[in-house]
PDB file of N, CA, C and O in Angstrom:
ATOM      1  N   MET A   1       9.139  61.084   4.771  1.00  0.00           N
ATOM      2  CA  MET A   1       8.161  61.754   3.929  1.00  0.00           C
ATOM      3  C   MET A   1       6.855  60.970   3.845  1.00  0.00           C
ATOM      4  O   MET A   1       5.787  61.534   3.606  1.00  0.00           O
ATOM      5  N   ALA A   2       6.965  59.672   4.043  1.00  0.00           N
ATOM      6  CA  ALA A   2       5.771  58.836   3.930  1.00  0.00           C
ATOM      7  C   ALA A   2       4.817  59.025   5.103  1.00  0.00           C
ATOM      8  O   ALA A   2       3.621  58.761   4.984  1.00  0.00           O
ATOM      9  N   THR A   3       5.345  59.482   6.233  1.00  0.00           N
ATOM     10  CA  THR A   3       4.470  59.666   7.385  1.00  0.00           C
ATOM     11  C   THR A   3       3.779  61.024   7.306  1.00  0.00           C
ATOM     12  O   THR A   3       4.359  62.012   6.855  1.00  0.00           O
ATOM     13  N   MET A   4       2.527  61.047   7.755  1.00  0.00           N
ATOM     14  CA  MET A   4       1.762  62.295   7.751  1.00  0.00           C
ATOM     15  C   MET A   4       1.685  62.857   9.166  1.00  0.00           C
ATOM     16  O   MET A   4       1.644  62.111  10.144  1.00  0.00           O
ATOM     17  N   THR A   5       1.665  64.149   9.254  1.00  0.00           N
ATOM     18  CA  THR A   5       1.473  64.748  10.564  1.00  0.00           C
ATOM     19  C   THR A   5       0.002  64.605  10.927  1.00  0.00           C
ATOM     20  O   THR A   5      -0.831  64.329  10.064  1.00  0.00           O
ATOM     21  N   ARG A   6      -0.313  64.791  12.189  1.00  0.00           N
ATOM     22  CA  ARG A   6      -1.708  64.668  12.630  1.00  0.00           C
ATOM     23  C   ARG A   6      -2.599  65.696  11.929  1.00  0.00           C
ATOM     24  O   ARG A   6      -3.722  65.383  11.532  1.00  0.00           O
ATOM     25  N   ALA A   7      -2.102  66.903  11.782  1.00  0.00           N
ATOM     26  CA  ALA A   7      -2.889  67.967  11.139  1.00  0.00           C
ATOM     27  C   ALA A   7      -3.204  67.590   9.699  1.00  0.00           C
ATOM     28  O   ALA A   7      -4.326  67.782   9.230  1.00  0.00           O
ATOM     29  N   THR A   8      -2.206  67.054   8.997  1.00  0.00           N
ATOM     30  CA  THR A   8      -2.424  66.663   7.606  1.00  0.00           C
ATOM     31  C   THR A   8      -3.419  65.511   7.523  1.00  0.00           C
ATOM     32  O   THR A   8      -4.294  65.492   6.656  1.00  0.00           O
ATOM     33  N   ALA A   9      -3.276  64.556   8.428  1.00  0.00           N
ATOM     34  CA  ALA A   9      -4.189  63.404   8.456  1.00  0.00           C
ATOM     35  C   ALA A   9      -5.620  63.875   8.710  1.00  0.00           C
ATOM     36  O   ALA A   9      -6.561  63.399   8.075  1.00  0.00           O
ATOM     37  N   ARG A  10      -5.775  64.814   9.643  1.00  0.00           N
ATOM     38  CA  ARG A  10      -7.106  65.345   9.959  1.00  0.00           C
ATOM     39  C   ARG A  10      -7.682  66.079   8.748  1.00  0.00           C
ATOM     40  O   ARG A  10      -8.867  65.961   8.435  1.00  0.00           O
ATOM     41  N   LYS A  11      -6.818  66.837   8.077  1.00  0.00           N
ATOM     42  CA  LYS A  11      -7.267  67.595   6.916  1.00  0.00           C
ATOM     43  C   LYS A  11      -7.722  66.648   5.795  1.00  0.00           C
ATOM     44  O   LYS A  11      -8.747  66.882   5.156  1.00  0.00           O
ATOM     45  N   VAL A  12      -6.975  65.613   5.572  1.00  0.00           N
ATOM     46  CA  VAL A  12      -7.320  64.620   4.543  1.00  0.00           C
ATOM     47  C   VAL A  12      -8.633  63.948   4.905  1.00  0.00           C
ATOM     48  O   VAL A  12      -9.505  63.779   4.053  1.00  0.00           O
ATOM     49  N   GLU A  13      -8.774  63.566   6.167  1.00  0.00           N
ATOM     50  CA  GLU A  13      -9.993  62.904   6.626  1.00  0.00           C
ATOM     51  C   GLU A  13     -11.188  63.842   6.482  1.00  0.00           C
ATOM     52  O   GLU A  13     -12.255  63.434   6.023  1.00  0.00           O
ATOM     53  N   SER A  14     -11.005  65.094   6.876  1.00  0.00           N
ATOM     54  CA  SER A  14     -12.068  66.084   6.788  1.00  0.00           C
ATOM     55  C   SER A  14     -12.456  66.314   5.331  1.00  0.00           C
ATOM     56  O   SER A  14     -13.637  66.425   4.999  1.00  0.00           O
ATOM     57  N   SER A  15     -11.462  66.383   4.482  1.00  0.00           N
ATOM     58  CA  SER A  15     -11.688  66.607   3.056  1.00  0.00           C
ATOM     59  C   SER A  15     -12.490  65.459   2.449  1.00  0.00           C
ATOM     60  O   SER A  15     -13.428  65.691   1.687  1.00  0.00           O
ATOM     61  N   SER A  16     -12.122  64.222   2.785  1.00  0.00           N
ATOM     62  CA  SER A  16     -12.853  63.088   2.222  1.00  0.00           C
ATOM     63  C   SER A  16     -14.248  62.988   2.798  1.00  0.00           C
ATOM     64  O   SER A  16     -15.173  62.561   2.107  1.00  0.00           O
ATOM     65  N   THR A  17     -14.418  63.376   4.065  1.00  0.00           N
ATOM     66  CA  THR A  17     -15.741  63.373   4.675  1.00  0.00           C
ATOM     67  C   THR A  17     -16.626  64.399   3.967  1.00  0.00           C
ATOM     68  O   THR A  17     -17.783  64.121   3.650  1.00  0.00           O
ATOM     69  N   THR A  18     -16.077  65.572   3.726  1.00  0.00           N
ATOM     70  CA  THR A  18     -16.825  66.623   3.027  1.00  0.00           C
ATOM     71  C   THR A  18     -17.203  66.139   1.636  1.00  0.00           C
ATOM     72  O   THR A  18     -18.325  66.358   1.181  1.00  0.00           O
ATOM     73  N   HIS A  19     -16.273  65.487   0.965  1.00  0.00           N
ATOM     74  CA  HIS A  19     -16.525  64.968  -0.372  1.00  0.00           C
ATOM     75  C   HIS A  19     -17.654  63.934  -0.341  1.00  0.00           C
ATOM     76  O   HIS A  19     -18.541  63.954  -1.194  1.00  0.00           O
ATOM     77  N   SER A  20     -17.617  63.040   0.637  1.00  0.00           N
ATOM     78  CA  SER A  20     -18.653  62.012   0.784  1.00  0.00           C
ATOM     79  C   SER A  20     -20.000  62.671   1.043  1.00  0.00           C
ATOM     80  O   SER A  20     -21.020  62.262   0.487  1.00  0.00           O
ATOM     81  N   ALA A  21     -19.998  63.690   1.886  1.00  0.00           N
ATOM     82  CA  ALA A  21     -21.245  64.393   2.216  1.00  0.00           C
ATOM     83  C   ALA A  21     -21.805  65.075   0.971  1.00  0.00           C
ATOM     84  O   ALA A  21     -23.017  65.086   0.755  1.00  0.00           O
ATOM     85  N   ARG A  22     -20.925  65.640   0.159  1.00  0.00           N
ATOM     86  CA  ARG A  22     -21.374  66.297  -1.091  1.00  0.00           C
ATOM     87  C   ARG A  22     -21.985  65.283  -2.029  1.00  0.00           C
ATOM     88  O   ARG A  22     -23.035  65.523  -2.625  1.00  0.00           O
ATOM     89  N   ILE A  23     -21.314  64.134  -2.158  1.00  0.00           N
ATOM     90  CA  ILE A  23     -21.818  63.076  -3.045  1.00  0.00           C
ATOM     91  C   ILE A  23     -23.194  62.620  -2.560  1.00  0.00           C
ATOM     92  O   ILE A  23     -24.122  62.455  -3.351  1.00  0.00           O
ATOM     93  N   GLU A  24     -23.307  62.420  -1.239  1.00  0.00           N
ATOM     94  CA  GLU A  24     -24.585  61.984  -0.675  1.00  0.00           C
ATOM     95  C   GLU A  24     -25.685  62.998  -0.934  1.00  0.00           C
ATOM     96  O   GLU A  24     -26.813  62.635  -1.269  1.00  0.00           O
ATOM     97  N   GLN A  25     -25.348  64.282  -0.775  1.00  0.00           N
ATOM     98  CA  GLN A  25     -26.303  65.356  -0.999  1.00  0.00           C
ATOM     99  C   GLN A  25     -26.745  65.380  -2.464  1.00  0.00           C
ATOM    100  O   GLN A  25     -27.932  65.510  -2.764  1.00  0.00           O
ATOM    101  N   LEU A  26     -25.785  65.254  -3.357  1.00  0.00           N
ATOM    102  CA  LEU A  26     -26.091  65.232  -4.793  1.00  0.00           C
ATOM    103  C   LEU A  26     -26.959  64.031  -5.152  1.00  0.00           C
ATOM    104  O   LEU A  26     -27.884  64.140  -5.956  1.00  0.00           O
ATOM    105  N   THR A  27     -26.653  62.888  -4.550  1.00  0.00           N
ATOM    106  CA  THR A  27     -27.423  61.674  -4.810  1.00  0.00           C
ATOM    107  C   THR A  27     -28.865  61.864  -4.369  1.00  0.00           C
ATOM    108  O   THR A  27     -29.793  61.496  -5.090  1.00  0.00           O
ATOM    109  N   LYS A  28     -29.056  62.442  -3.182  1.00  0.00           N
ATOM    110  CA  LYS A  28     -30.407  62.692  -2.671  1.00  0.00           C
ATOM    111  C   LYS A  28     -31.165  63.642  -3.595  1.00  0.00           C
ATOM    112  O   LYS A  28     -32.326  63.406  -3.929  1.00  0.00           O
ATOM    113  N   ALA A  29     -30.493  64.720  -4.002  1.00  0.00           N
ATOM    114  CA  ALA A  29     -31.133  65.704  -4.888  1.00  0.00           C
ATOM    115  C   ALA A  29     -31.512  65.094  -6.226  1.00  0.00           C
ATOM    116  O   ALA A  29     -32.595  65.347  -6.755  1.00  0.00           O
ATOM    117  N   THR A  30     -30.604  64.283  -6.771  1.00  0.00           N
ATOM    118  CA  THR A  30     -30.868  63.632  -8.061  1.00  0.00           C
ATOM    119  C   THR A  30     -32.028  62.662  -7.947  1.00  0.00           C
ATOM    120  O   THR A  30     -32.893  62.612  -8.822  1.00  0.00           O
ATOM    121  N   THR A  31     -32.046  61.890  -6.867  1.00  0.00           N
ATOM    122  CA  THR A  31     -33.140  60.935  -6.655  1.00  0.00           C
ATOM    123  C   THR A  31     -34.465  61.655  -6.551  1.00  0.00           C
ATOM    124  O   THR A  31     -35.464  61.231  -7.132  1.00  0.00           O
ATOM    125  N   LYS A  32     -34.468  62.757  -5.800  1.00  0.00           N
ATOM    126  CA  LYS A  32     -35.699  63.535  -5.619  1.00  0.00           C
ATOM    127  C   LYS A  32     -36.189  64.074  -6.957  1.00  0.00           C
ATOM    128  O   LYS A  32     -37.377  63.980  -7.267  1.00  0.00           O
ATOM    129  N   ALA A  33     -35.283  64.636  -7.749  1.00  0.00           N
ATOM    130  CA  ALA A  33     -35.644  65.197  -9.052  1.00  0.00           C
ATOM    131  C   ALA A  33     -36.150  64.110 -10.002  1.00  0.00           C
ATOM    132  O   ALA A  33     -37.122  64.312 -10.729  1.00  0.00           O
ATOM    133  N   THR A  34     -35.484  62.966  -9.987  1.00  0.00           N
ATOM    134  CA  THR A  34     -35.883  61.846 -10.850  1.00  0.00           C
ATOM    135  C   THR A  34     -37.272  61.349 -10.475  1.00  0.00           C
ATOM    136  O   THR A  34     -38.101  61.072 -11.342  1.00  0.00           O
ATOM    137  N   THR A  35     -37.514  61.240  -9.181  1.00  0.00           N
ATOM    138  CA  THR A  35     -38.827  60.780  -8.705  1.00  0.00           C
ATOM    139  C   THR A  35     -39.916  61.755  -9.143  1.00  0.00           C
ATOM    140  O   THR A  35     -40.982  61.346  -9.603  1.00  0.00           O
ATOM    141  N   LYS A  36     -39.637  63.040  -8.996  1.00  0.00           N
ATOM    142  CA  LYS A  36     -40.585  64.075  -9.376  1.00  0.00           C
ATOM    143  C   LYS A  36     -40.883  64.004 -10.880  1.00  0.00           C
ATOM    144  O   LYS A  36     -42.042  64.055 -11.290  1.00  0.00           O
ATOM    145  N   ALA A  37     -39.848  63.886 -11.682  1.00  0.00           N
ATOM    146  CA  ALA A  37     -39.991  63.826 -13.130  1.00  0.00           C
ATOM    147  C   ALA A  37     -40.783  62.585 -13.540  1.00  0.00           C
ATOM    148  O   ALA A  37     -41.661  62.661 -14.400  1.00  0.00           O
ATOM    149  N   THR A  38     -40.480  61.466 -12.936  1.00  0.00           N
ATOM    150  CA  THR A  38     -41.181  60.218 -13.253  1.00  0.00           C
ATOM    151  C   THR A  38     -42.651  60.313 -12.884  1.00  0.00           C
ATOM    152  O   THR A  38     -43.518  59.870 -13.637  1.00  0.00           O
ATOM    153  N   THR A  39     -42.929  60.893 -11.722  1.00  0.00           N
ATOM    154  CA  THR A  39     -44.316  61.065 -11.279  1.00  0.00           C
ATOM    155  C   THR A  39     -45.100  61.925 -12.277  1.00  0.00           C
ATOM    156  O   THR A  39     -46.222  61.585 -12.651  1.00  0.00           O
ATOM    157  N   LEU A  40     -44.500  63.040 -12.702  1.00  0.00           N
ATOM    158  CA  LEU A  40     -45.157  63.907 -13.680  1.00  0.00           C
ATOM    159  C   LEU A  40     -45.371  63.189 -15.002  1.00  0.00           C
ATOM    160  O   LEU A  40     -46.429  63.322 -15.616  1.00  0.00           O
ATOM    161  N   LEU A  41     -44.387  62.436 -15.440  1.00  0.00           N
ATOM    162  CA  LEU A  41     -44.485  61.698 -16.690  1.00  0.00           C
ATOM    163  C   LEU A  41     -45.633  60.690 -16.636  1.00  0.00           C
ATOM    164  O   LEU A  41     -46.426  60.600 -17.574  1.00  0.00           O
ATOM    165  N   VAL A  42     -45.720  59.943 -15.555  1.00  0.00           N
ATOM    166  CA  VAL A  42     -46.787  58.956 -15.396  1.00  0.00           C
ATOM    167  C   VAL A  42     -48.146  59.659 -15.340  1.00  0.00           C
ATOM    168  O   VAL A  42     -49.116  59.183 -15.929  1.00  0.00           O
ATOM    169  N   PHE A  43     -48.215  60.774 -14.646  1.00  0.00           N
ATOM    170  CA  PHE A  43     -49.454  61.537 -14.511  1.00  0.00           C
ATOM    171  C   PHE A  43     -49.962  61.978 -15.885  1.00  0.00           C
ATOM    172  O   PHE A  43     -51.131  61.772 -16.213  1.00  0.00           O
ATOM    173  N   PHE A  44     -49.079  62.588 -16.690  1.00  0.00           N
ATOM    174  CA  PHE A  44     -49.489  63.066 -18.009  1.00  0.00           C
ATOM    175  C   PHE A  44     -49.787  61.897 -18.953  1.00  0.00           C
ATOM    176  O   PHE A  44     -50.674  62.005 -19.800  1.00  0.00           O
ATOM    177  N   TRP A  45     -49.069  60.798 -18.823  1.00  0.00           N
ATOM    178  CA  TRP A  45     -49.334  59.609 -19.626  1.00  0.00           C
ATOM    179  C   TRP A  45     -50.728  59.083 -19.317  1.00  0.00           C
ATOM    180  O   TRP A  45     -51.474  58.699 -20.218  1.00  0.00           O
ATOM    181  N   LEU A  46     -51.069  59.069 -18.036  1.00  0.00           N
ATOM    182  CA  LEU A  46     -52.378  58.591 -17.612  1.00  0.00           C
ATOM    183  C   LEU A  46     -53.476  59.472 -18.170  1.00  0.00           C
ATOM    184  O   LEU A  46     -54.493  58.962 -18.639  1.00  0.00           O
ATOM    185  N   ILE A  47     -53.295  60.790 -18.130  1.00  0.00           N
ATOM    186  CA  ILE A  47     -54.256  61.713 -18.696  1.00  0.00           C
ATOM    187  C   ILE A  47     -54.427  61.464 -20.200  1.00  0.00           C
ATOM    188  O   ILE A  47     -55.544  61.454 -20.719  1.00  0.00           O
ATOM    189  N   ALA A  48     -53.294  61.264 -20.887  1.00  0.00           N
ATOM    190  CA  ALA A  48     -53.346  60.998 -22.332  1.00  0.00           C
ATOM    191  C   ALA A  48     -54.122  59.721 -22.636  1.00  0.00           C
ATOM    192  O   ALA A  48     -54.925  59.693 -23.568  1.00  0.00           O
ATOM    193  N   VAL A  49     -53.893  58.675 -21.867  1.00  0.00           N
ATOM    194  CA  VAL A  49     -54.591  57.399 -22.064  1.00  0.00           C
ATOM    195  C   VAL A  49     -56.092  57.579 -21.817  1.00  0.00           C
ATOM    196  O   VAL A  49     -56.913  57.093 -22.595  1.00  0.00           O
ATOM    197  N   ILE A  50     -56.445  58.268 -20.746  1.00  0.00           N
ATOM    198  CA  ILE A  50     -57.869  58.482 -20.430  1.00  0.00           C
ATOM    199  C   ILE A  50     -58.550  59.290 -21.535  1.00  0.00           C
ATOM    200  O   ILE A  50     -59.664  58.969 -21.947  1.00  0.00           O
ATOM    201  N   LEU A  51     -57.871  60.346 -22.016  1.00  0.00           N
ATOM    202  CA  LEU A  51     -58.444  61.133 -23.107  1.00  0.00           C
ATOM    203  C   LEU A  51     -58.617  60.325 -24.382  1.00  0.00           C
ATOM    204  O   LEU A  51     -59.639  60.440 -25.059  1.00  0.00           O
ATOM    205  N   GLN A  52     -57.626  59.510 -24.712  1.00  0.00           N
ATOM    206  CA  GLN A  52     -57.732  58.655 -25.886  1.00  0.00           C
ATOM    207  C   GLN A  52     -58.898  57.681 -25.763  1.00  0.00           C
ATOM    208  O   GLN A  52     -59.672  57.511 -26.704  1.00  0.00           O
ATOM    209  N   LEU A  53     -59.018  57.056 -24.624  1.00  0.00           N
ATOM    210  CA  LEU A  53     -60.134  56.118 -24.414  1.00  0.00           C
ATOM    211  C   LEU A  53     -61.463  56.848 -24.548  1.00  0.00           C
ATOM    212  O   LEU A  53     -62.393  56.345 -25.178  1.00  0.00           O
ATOM    213  N   TYR A  54     -61.549  58.017 -23.963  1.00  0.00           N
ATOM    214  CA  TYR A  54     -62.782  58.802 -24.015  1.00  0.00           C
ATOM    215  C   TYR A  54     -63.148  59.151 -25.454  1.00  0.00           C
ATOM    216  O   TYR A  54     -64.287  58.936 -25.870  1.00  0.00           O
ATOM    217  N   PHE A  55     -62.202  59.684 -26.216  1.00  0.00           N
ATOM    218  CA  PHE A  55     -62.505  60.116 -27.579  1.00  0.00           C
ATOM    219  C   PHE A  55     -62.709  58.943 -28.540  1.00  0.00           C
ATOM    220  O   PHE A  55     -63.558  59.026 -29.428  1.00  0.00           O
ATOM    221  N   PHE A  56     -61.954  57.857 -28.386  1.00  0.00           N
ATOM    222  CA  PHE A  56     -62.103  56.728 -29.292  1.00  0.00           C
ATOM    223  C   PHE A  56     -63.372  55.934 -29.013  1.00  0.00           C
ATOM    224  O   PHE A  56     -63.904  55.302 -29.926  1.00  0.00           O
ATOM    225  N   THR A  57     -63.864  55.946 -27.801  1.00  0.00           N
ATOM    226  CA  THR A  57     -65.118  55.225 -27.512  1.00  0.00           C
ATOM    227  C   THR A  57     -66.323  56.056 -27.972  1.00  0.00           C
ATOM    228  O   THR A  57     -67.415  55.511 -28.135  1.00  0.00           O
ATOM    229  N   ARG A  58     -66.142  57.351 -28.181  1.00  0.00           N
ATOM    230  CA  ARG A  58     -67.234  58.198 -28.659  1.00  0.00           C
ATOM    231  C   ARG A  58     -67.454  58.063 -30.156  1.00  0.00           C
ATOM    232  O   ARG A  58     -68.521  58.402 -30.667  1.00  0.00           O
ATOM    233  N   LEU A  59     -66.426  57.559 -30.867  1.00  0.00           N
ATOM    234  CA  LEU A  59     -66.555  57.450 -32.343  1.00  0.00           C
ATOM    235  C   LEU A  59     -67.552  56.397 -32.749  1.00  0.00           C
ATOM    236  O   LEU A  59     -67.775  56.184 -33.940  1.00  0.00           O
TER     237      LEU A  59
END
């Protein structure tokens, strides 16, 4: 019972490969989304700082 047939071994290998590919795909997507969100956050923060400097120096 401890020995696996070739078909079962291939299926297990294929399954783990698919799982790894899914994890890799999710990681890439998450990284992309995080980068995009961070870029937007920095962009709006920069606009806020510039506006504050502009209005406070006018006072």
